[in-house]
C-alpha positions as CSV (number, residue, x, y, z in Angstrom):
1,M,-114.3,54.5,-30.2
2,A,-113.7,53.4,-26.6
3,T,-116.6,53.6,-24.4
4,K,-115.5,54.3,-20.5
5,M,-117.4,51.8,-18.7
6,G,-118.2,53.2,-15.0
7,K,-117.5,51.5,-12.0
8,V,-120.0,49.9,-9.9
9,K,-119.9,50.9,-6.4
10,N,-121.9,48.8,-4.5
11,K,-121.4,45.1,-5.2
12,A,-123.5,43.6,-2.5
13,P,-127.1,42.1,-3.6
14,A,-130.1,44.0,-3.0
15,E,-132.6,43.1,-0.1
16,M,-135.4,42.5,-2.3
17,Q,-134.3,40.5,-5.9
18,V,-136.7,40.6,-8.8
19,T,-137.0,38.3,-11.4
20,A,-137.8,38.8,-14.8
21,E,-140.8,36.6,-13.9
22,Q,-141.9,39.2,-11.6
23,L,-141.2,42.1,-14.0
24,L,-143.7,40.6,-16.7
25,R,-146.3,39.5,-14.4
26,E,-147.0,43.3,-12.9
27,A,-146.5,44.6,-16.2
28,K,-149.3,42.1,-17.4
29,E,-151.6,43.1,-14.2
30,R,-150.7,46.9,-15.3
31,Q,-152.4,46.4,-18.3
32,L,-155.6,44.6,-17.0
33,E,-156.4,47.8,-14.8
34,V,-159.2,49.4,-16.1
35,V,-158.4,52.7,-16.7
36,P,-161.3,55.0,-16.6
37,P,-162.7,56.8,-19.4
38,P,-162.1,60.3,-19.1
39,P,-165.0,62.5,-18.2
40,K,-167.5,63.2,-20.7
41,Q,-167.4,67.2,-22.2
42,K,-170.3,69.4,-21.7
43,I,-169.5,72.2,-24.3
44,S,-171.7,75.2,-23.5
45,D,-170.8,77.9,-25.9
46,P,-169.7,78.8,-29.0
47,E,-166.2,79.7,-27.7
48,E,-165.7,76.1,-26.2
49,L,-167.1,74.3,-29.1
50,A,-164.7,76.3,-31.3
51,E,-161.8,75.3,-29.2
52,Y,-163.0,71.6,-29.2
53,R,-163.1,71.6,-32.7
54,L,-159.8,73.1,-33.2
55,K,-158.0,70.7,-30.5
56,K,-159.5,67.8,-32.6
57,R,-158.5,69.0,-36.0
58,K,-155.0,69.5,-34.8
59,S,-154.9,66.3,-33.1
60,F,-156.2,64.8,-36.8
61,E,-153.7,66.9,-38.4
62,D,-150.9,65.7,-36.6
63,E,-151.7,62.0,-36.8
64,I,-151.7,62.7,-40.4
65,R,-148.4,64.5,-40.2
66,K,-147.3,61.2,-38.9
67,N,-148.3,58.7,-40.9
68,G,-150.5,60.4,-43.9
69,A,-150.4,57.1,-46.1
70,L,-152.6,55.4,-43.7
71,A,-155.9,55.8,-44.8
72,S,-157.6,55.1,-41.4
73,N,-156.7,58.5,-40.4
74,W,-158.1,60.6,-43.0
75,I,-161.3,58.6,-43.0
76,K,-162.1,58.8,-39.4
77,Y,-161.0,62.8,-40.0
78,A,-163.6,63.1,-43.0
79,Q,-165.9,61.6,-40.7
80,W,-165.4,63.4,-37.8
81,E,-165.8,66.6,-39.9
82,D,-168.8,65.1,-41.8
83,S,-170.4,64.6,-37.8
84,Q,-169.8,68.1,-37.2
85,Q,-172.2,68.9,-40.5
86,E,-169.0,70.6,-42.1
87,L,-169.6,69.0,-45.2
88,E,-167.1,71.3,-47.0
89,R,-164.0,70.5,-44.4
90,A,-165.1,66.8,-45.0
91,R,-164.7,66.9,-48.8
92,S,-161.6,68.8,-48.5
93,V,-159.7,66.3,-46.2
94,Y,-161.0,63.6,-48.4
95,E,-159.6,65.3,-51.5
96,R,-156.4,65.4,-49.8
97,A,-156.6,61.7,-48.7
98,L,-157.1,61.2,-52.5
99,D,-154.4,63.7,-53.5
100,K,-151.9,61.1,-51.2
101,A,-153.6,57.6,-52.3
102,H,-155.9,58.0,-55.3
103,R,-155.8,54.3,-55.8
104,N,-157.3,53.5,-51.9
105,V,-160.8,51.6,-52.4
106,T,-162.1,52.4,-49.1
107,V,-161.6,55.9,-49.5
108,W,-163.7,56.6,-52.8
109,L,-166.0,54.6,-50.9
110,K,-166.5,56.4,-47.9
111,Y,-166.6,59.8,-50.0
112,A,-169.3,58.7,-52.2
113,E,-171.0,57.1,-49.5
114,M,-171.5,60.3,-47.5
115,E,-172.2,62.2,-50.3
116,M,-175.2,60.0,-51.1
117,K,-176.1,60.1,-47.5
118,R,-176.0,63.9,-47.5
119,K,-178.3,63.6,-50.3
120,Q,-175.5,65.5,-52.5
121,I,-176.4,63.2,-55.7
122,Q,-174.7,65.6,-58.2
123,H,-171.3,65.2,-56.3
124,A,-171.9,61.6,-55.6
125,R,-172.5,61.2,-59.8
126,N,-169.3,63.2,-60.2
127,L,-167.4,61.1,-57.6
128,W,-168.1,57.9,-59.3
129,D,-167.5,58.8,-62.4
130,R,-164.0,60.0,-61.0
131,A,-163.5,56.4,-59.4
132,V,-164.3,54.5,-62.3
133,T,-162.4,56.5,-64.5
134,V,-159.3,55.9,-62.1
135,M,-159.6,52.4,-61.6
136,P,-161.7,50.8,-64.4
137,R,-161.4,47.3,-63.5
138,A,-162.7,48.0,-59.6
139,N,-166.2,46.1,-60.2
140,Q,-167.6,47.6,-56.6
141,F,-167.3,51.1,-58.0
142,W,-169.0,49.9,-61.5
143,Y,-171.8,48.3,-59.3
144,K,-172.5,51.1,-56.6
145,Y,-172.7,53.6,-59.4
146,T,-175.4,51.8,-61.4
147,Y,-177.3,51.0,-58.3
148,M,-177.1,54.4,-57.0
149,E,-178.6,55.5,-60.4
150,E,-181.3,52.4,-60.1
151,M,-182.1,53.6,-56.8
152,L,-182.4,57.3,-58.0
153,G,-185.2,56.2,-60.7
154,N,-182.4,57.2,-63.3
155,V,-182.9,53.5,-65.4
156,A,-181.5,55.2,-68.5
157,G,-178.4,56.6,-66.6
158,A,-178.3,53.1,-64.8
159,R,-178.1,51.6,-68.3
160,Q,-175.5,54.3,-69.6
161,V,-173.0,53.5,-66.5
162,F,-173.7,49.6,-67.1
163,E,-173.1,50.0,-70.6
164,R,-169.6,52.1,-70.0
165,W,-168.7,48.8,-67.1
166,M,-169.3,46.2,-69.9
167,Q,-167.0,47.7,-72.6
168,W,-164.2,46.7,-70.1
169,Q,-165.2,43.2,-70.5
170,P,-165.1,42.2,-66.4
């Protein structure tokens, strides 16, 4: 495949010569320029709030579409939903994340921590139970599960979880 090269019409040097060093220096200076953050948005009515949430969800979904394997995208999305007091949506995001990356320890931990923070104890128990079933060699799950039961004053439950853990001979 032959390419047709264009002819240079004006072969005279430019009046001002720019070196590669000058280009690099200028690029570095532009990187150091402080870009002011966008102004804080004041939401005054439910319509604006709904529009804001829609835009944020769309941006999160776009990021997940680009790179769904990256656990941090899922976690940021779920934490944002949690901050919006949308517990069911946050759960949905975490469950979708677990569908994609069920062996990711961080996703399990963040999900269970959210449930515990919201005082959804039964949900947290179910999550820890699923986590230790999927990854029985992840000692962190066992430890946190046992610790949660102990903090709740459920010594018998903590003992039961600990006995299950010891069956794996960690």
